[in-house]
C-alpha positions as CSV (number, residue, x, y, z in Angstrom):
1,M,19.7,-15.2,33.7
2,V,21.6,-16.7,30.6
3,A,23.3,-15.1,27.7
4,V,22.7,-16.1,24.4
5,K,25.9,-16.3,22.1
6,T,26.7,-13.2,20.7
7,E,25.7,-14.4,16.8
8,L,22.2,-15.2,17.7
9,V,21.8,-12.0,18.8
10,T,23.4,-10.3,15.5
11,A,21.2,-12.7,13.7
12,M,18.0,-11.7,15.1
13,R,19.2,-7.7,14.0
14,Q,20.0,-8.5,10.4
15,L,16.7,-10.5,10.0
16,T,15.0,-7.5,11.2
17,A,17.0,-5.1,9.1
18,E,17.4,-6.9,5.7
19,R,13.5,-8.8,5.9
20,D,11.9,-5.5,6.9
21,L,10.3,-7.0,9.6
22,P,8.8,-5.5,13.0
23,I,11.4,-6.2,15.7
24,E,8.1,-7.3,17.7
25,V,8.1,-10.3,15.4
26,I,11.2,-11.1,15.6
27,I,11.3,-11.1,19.5
28,D,8.2,-13.3,19.7
29,A,9.6,-15.6,17.2
30,V,13.1,-15.8,19.4
31,Q,11.4,-16.5,22.4
32,N,8.9,-19.3,21.0
33,A,11.5,-20.9,20.0
34,L,13.6,-20.8,23.1
35,A,10.6,-22.3,24.9
36,A,10.4,-25.3,22.6
37,T,14.1,-25.8,22.9
38,Y,13.6,-25.8,26.7
39,K,11.2,-28.1,26.5
40,R,12.2,-30.8,24.3
41,T,15.3,-30.4,26.5
42,Y,14.4,-30.6,29.8
43,A,10.4,-30.7,30.4
44,P,8.2,-31.4,27.1
45,N,4.8,-31.0,29.4
46,Q,5.6,-27.7,31.3
47,E,4.2,-25.0,30.3
48,V,6.7,-22.4,29.8
49,R,7.4,-19.0,28.5
50,V,10.8,-16.7,27.9
51,E,11.8,-13.1,28.3
52,L,15.0,-12.1,25.8
53,D,16.3,-9.1,25.8
54,T,17.5,-8.3,22.2
55,E,20.2,-5.8,22.9
56,T,22.1,-8.1,25.5
57,G,20.8,-11.7,24.9
58,D,19.8,-12.6,28.5
59,F,16.7,-14.4,28.6
60,H,14.8,-15.9,31.6
61,V,12.9,-18.9,31.5
62,Y,9.2,-18.8,33.5
63,A,7.2,-22.0,34.2
64,F,3.3,-22.0,35.1
65,K,2.9,-23.7,38.4
66,K,-0.3,-24.1,41.0
67,V,0.2,-23.2,44.2
68,V,-0.6,-26.6,46.4
69,I,0.1,-28.1,50.2
70,N,1.9,-31.2,48.9
71,V,3.8,-31.5,45.2
72,K,3.1,-34.4,43.3
73,E,4.2,-33.0,40.0
74,P,6.9,-31.1,40.4
75,D,7.0,-29.9,36.6
76,D,3.4,-28.1,37.4
77,E,3.2,-27.7,41.2
78,I,5.1,-25.4,43.7
79,S,4.3,-25.9,47.3
80,L,2.5,-23.3,49.2
81,K,5.4,-22.7,51.7
82,D,7.8,-21.9,49.0
83,A,5.5,-19.8,46.6
84,Q,5.3,-17.8,50.0
85,E,9.0,-16.5,49.4
86,L,7.5,-15.3,45.7
87,P,7.0,-11.2,45.3
88,D,3.5,-11.8,45.3
89,T,3.2,-13.6,47.9
90,P,0.1,-16.6,45.9
91,G,-2.0,-18.1,47.7
92,L,-3.5,-21.6,47.7
93,N,-4.2,-22.9,43.9
94,E,-3.0,-19.7,42.9
95,V,-1.0,-20.2,39.3
96,V,2.2,-18.3,39.4
97,E,5.4,-17.9,37.3
98,V,8.3,-19.6,38.5
99,E,11.9,-19.1,37.1
100,V,13.5,-22.3,36.1
101,T,16.4,-21.4,34.0
102,P,18.9,-23.9,33.7
103,P,22.5,-22.7,34.1
104,N,23.9,-24.3,31.2
105,F,20.9,-23.8,28.6
106,G,22.7,-20.7,26.9
107,R,24.8,-23.6,24.8
108,I,22.1,-25.5,24.3
109,A,19.8,-22.6,22.9
110,A,22.3,-21.4,20.9
111,Q,23.0,-24.7,19.2
112,T,19.2,-25.4,18.9
113,A,17.1,-22.3,18.4
114,K,18.8,-20.9,15.4
115,Q,17.0,-23.4,13.3
116,T,13.8,-22.9,14.9
117,I,13.8,-18.8,14.6
118,L,14.9,-19.2,11.0
119,Q,11.3,-21.1,10.4
120,R,9.6,-18.7,12.5
121,I,10.7,-15.8,10.8
122,Q,10.1,-17.6,7.2
123,E,6.0,-18.0,8.4
124,A,6.2,-14.4,9.6
125,E,7.3,-12.9,6.6
126,R,4.8,-15.0,4.5
127,D,2.1,-13.9,6.9
128,L,3.2,-10.2,6.1
129,I,3.7,-10.8,2.4
130,Y,0.2,-12.6,2.5
131,D,-1.8,-10.0,4.4
132,E,0.0,-6.9,2.0
133,F,-1.4,-8.7,-0.6
134,V,-4.6,-10.8,-0.4
135,N,-7.0,-7.3,-0.1
136,R,-5.0,-6.4,-3.6
137,E,-6.5,-9.0,-5.7
138,G,-8.1,-7.5,-8.8
139,E,-5.5,-4.2,-8.9
140,V,-3.2,-3.4,-11.4
141,L,-0.1,-3.6,-9.5
142,N,3.8,-2.1,-11.4
143,G,6.5,-4.8,-11.5
144,I,10.2,-5.6,-13.2
145,I,10.8,-8.9,-14.6
146,E,13.3,-10.5,-12.7
147,R,14.0,-14.0,-14.1
148,V,12.6,-16.5,-16.4
149,E,11.6,-20.0,-14.6
150,P,10.0,-23.4,-16.3
151,R,6.7,-22.5,-14.4
152,G,6.4,-18.9,-15.8
153,M,8.2,-15.1,-15.3
154,I,9.1,-14.2,-12.5
155,V,8.1,-10.7,-11.4
156,N,9.1,-8.2,-8.4
157,L,6.3,-6.5,-7.0
158,G,8.5,-4.7,-4.7
159,K,7.5,-6.5,-1.6
160,A,7.2,-9.9,-2.8
161,E,7.6,-12.0,-6.3
162,S,4.6,-13.0,-8.1
163,L,4.2,-15.4,-11.2
164,L,3.3,-14.5,-14.5
165,P,2.2,-18.0,-16.4
166,P,2.4,-19.0,-19.6
167,H,-1.6,-18.2,-19.5
168,E,-1.5,-15.3,-18.3
169,Q,0.8,-14.3,-20.8
170,V,-0.2,-12.2,-23.9
171,P,1.1,-14.5,-27.0
172,R,2.1,-11.7,-29.1
173,E,4.1,-9.7,-26.4
174,R,7.5,-10.0,-25.6
175,Y,9.0,-9.7,-22.2
176,R,12.8,-9.4,-21.1
177,I,14.7,-9.4,-17.7
178,G,14.5,-6.1,-16.4
179,Q,11.4,-5.0,-18.5
180,R,8.8,-2.9,-16.6
181,L,5.4,-3.6,-16.5
182,K,1.8,-3.4,-15.4
183,V,0.0,-6.4,-14.6
184,Y,-3.9,-7.9,-13.1
185,L,-3.5,-9.6,-9.5
186,V,-5.6,-12.6,-9.8
187,K,-5.1,-14.6,-7.1
188,V,-3.1,-14.6,-3.6
189,D,-2.8,-18.3,-2.3
190,R,-0.8,-18.8,1.3
191,G,1.6,-21.1,0.4
192,V,3.6,-23.7,2.2
193,R,7.3,-21.5,2.3
194,L,6.2,-18.4,0.8
195,P,2.9,-16.6,-0.4
196,T,2.2,-17.5,-4.8
197,L,0.8,-14.4,-6.0
198,V,-0.3,-15.3,-10.0
199,V,-0.6,-11.8,-12.0
200,S,-1.7,-11.6,-15.8
201,R,-1.3,-9.6,-18.8
202,S,-4.3,-11.2,-20.7
203,H,-6.7,-11.2,-18.4
204,R,-9.7,-8.2,-19.0
205,G,-9.5,-7.2,-15.4
206,L,-6.5,-5.5,-16.4
207,V,-8.4,-3.1,-19.3
208,R,-11.4,-2.8,-16.7
209,R,-8.5,-1.5,-14.4
210,L,-6.6,0.8,-17.1
211,F,-9.6,2.3,-17.9
212,E,-10.4,3.2,-14.1
213,V,-7.0,4.5,-14.6
214,E,-7.1,6.7,-17.8
215,V,-10.9,7.7,-18.0
216,P,-12.7,10.0,-14.4
217,E,-15.6,9.2,-15.6
218,I,-15.1,5.8,-15.2
219,F,-13.7,5.8,-11.7
220,N,-16.0,8.2,-10.6
221,G,-18.9,5.8,-11.7
222,T,-20.4,8.6,-13.9
223,V,-19.7,5.8,-17.0
224,E,-20.2,2.2,-16.7
225,M,-18.3,-0.7,-18.7
226,K,-20.9,-2.6,-19.0
227,A,-19.0,-5.6,-20.7
228,I,-15.4,-6.6,-21.7
229,A,-14.8,-8.5,-24.7
230,R,-11.0,-9.4,-24.6
231,E,-8.5,-11.6,-27.2
232,P,-5.3,-10.6,-25.6
233,G,-2.6,-8.9,-28.1
234,S,-5.4,-8.4,-31.1
235,R,-8.2,-6.6,-29.8
236,T,-11.0,-5.6,-26.9
237,K,-14.0,-4.4,-27.5
238,V,-15.3,-2.5,-24.1
239,A,-19.2,-1.7,-24.2
240,V,-20.2,1.9,-21.9
241,A,-23.0,3.5,-21.0
242,S,-23.7,7.0,-19.5
243,R,-25.1,6.9,-16.3
244,Q,-25.8,11.0,-16.5
245,E,-27.4,12.9,-19.3
246,G,-25.3,14.8,-21.5
247,I,-22.1,12.5,-21.2
248,D,-21.1,10.6,-24.3
249,P,-19.9,7.8,-22.7
250,V,-17.8,6.3,-26.0
251,G,-16.4,10.0,-26.0
252,A,-15.5,10.1,-22.6
253,C,-13.2,7.0,-22.8
254,V,-11.9,7.9,-26.2
255,G,-10.7,11.4,-24.7
256,M,-9.8,14.5,-26.8
257,R,-7.5,13.5,-29.7
258,G,-7.5,9.8,-28.5
259,V,-5.2,10.5,-25.7
260,R,-7.0,8.6,-22.9
261,I,-7.8,5.5,-25.0
262,Q,-4.1,6.1,-26.8
263,N,-2.5,5.4,-23.7
264,I,-4.4,2.5,-22.7
265,V,-3.1,1.1,-26.3
266,N,0.0,1.9,-25.5
267,E,-0.3,0.0,-22.3
268,L,-1.2,-2.8,-24.3
269,N,1.8,-3.0,-27.0
270,G,-1.0,-1.8,-29.5
271,E,-3.7,-4.0,-28.7
272,K,-6.3,-2.7,-31.1
273,I,-9.4,-1.2,-28.4
274,D,-12.8,-0.5,-29.8
275,V,-15.1,1.3,-27.3
276,I,-18.7,0.7,-28.2
277,E,-22.3,2.2,-26.5
278,W,-23.9,-0.2,-24.9
279,D,-28.0,-0.7,-25.5
280,A,-30.4,-2.5,-23.8
281,D,-32.3,-3.3,-27.0
282,A,-30.0,-6.6,-27.8
283,G,-30.6,-6.0,-31.6
284,K,-28.8,-2.7,-31.4
285,F,-25.9,-3.7,-28.4
286,V,-24.9,-6.9,-31.5
287,A,-24.6,-3.9,-33.9
288,N,-22.6,-1.7,-32.1
289,A,-20.5,-4.0,-31.0
290,L,-19.4,-4.9,-34.8
291,S,-18.0,-1.4,-35.1
292,P,-16.8,-0.1,-37.1
293,A,-18.2,-3.1,-39.9
294,Q,-21.7,-1.5,-40.4
295,A,-24.2,-4.5,-39.6
296,I,-27.1,-4.9,-42.9
297,S,-29.0,-7.0,-40.1
298,V,-29.6,-8.4,-37.0
299,T,-31.3,-11.8,-35.9
300,V,-31.1,-12.4,-32.0
301,D,-32.2,-15.5,-30.6
302,E,-33.0,-15.0,-26.8
303,A,-33.5,-18.3,-25.9
304,D,-30.2,-19.4,-27.2
305,R,-28.6,-16.1,-26.6
306,R,-27.0,-16.0,-30.3
307,A,-27.4,-13.5,-33.1
308,V,-26.7,-13.9,-36.7
309,V,-25.4,-10.4,-38.2
310,T,-25.1,-9.9,-42.0
311,V,-22.2,-7.3,-43.1
312,P,-21.0,-6.5,-46.5
313,D,-17.9,-8.6,-47.8
314,T,-15.6,-6.3,-47.4
315,Q,-16.3,-5.3,-43.8
316,L,-15.9,-8.8,-42.5
317,S,-12.4,-8.3,-41.0
318,L,-13.6,-5.4,-39.4
319,A,-16.4,-6.8,-37.0
């Protein structure tokens, strides 16, 4: 039994506390690192495992060996005679664990294991972050702008940092360090060092999720969002339909005195939002979509999926 240097045990405890990682992850990383160090130094082809006491730093190195009559490969075999002295008295051809801890291994382990441990901890941290967020793609998250980099804004989501690249920003919005904002999680890539979380302020999915939060009828499915067209920072049009007789889909989205829609407008920094009623009739739907402009005529080309609409000259800017 050998004692790993005190600073190694201290570093393990600090990593557990500072990185909010389960102690089991730390132990596994340390044991694997020490096993790799042993193999690299003493027996590259030997299968070993390490048991580590995180309180004392004491550890044992065990090798897996097959019980044979005559030993030809000392790293992988143990004689039947020697095996009989082990606690479980194994039989011929059984695989047993034999302690092979070198007496001077503590110094070597302390010198070489630290970097490997940090690498394994980094991998474990990456996996934890990835697992935490990969199933949250398409959700709206709360974040704080932490800093600005050439590739975009870095938004802190609490347990991880995310990237708000220029093409996912809204042209008319002004961002500042320390600003709190809601972002839409577009995608999560595992990455090499840490996962890359890409978030957006311009994605139309942000509008959809905000409506789900503010409008209970959309959240529970009574009102369905059929389509969203968005010019980020300028205007968004949302087509809705009722799945229940007697429910006004547009009114449900707007809310009493416009409270619901105003909350969404505020979150989008004044972006205009038009809620229109969806219609299975393409002509009627196109006319509704141009609201508040009043369509004089609508000609729909179903084959080319195009429509020609005539509105009064004075209402062109409203369409």
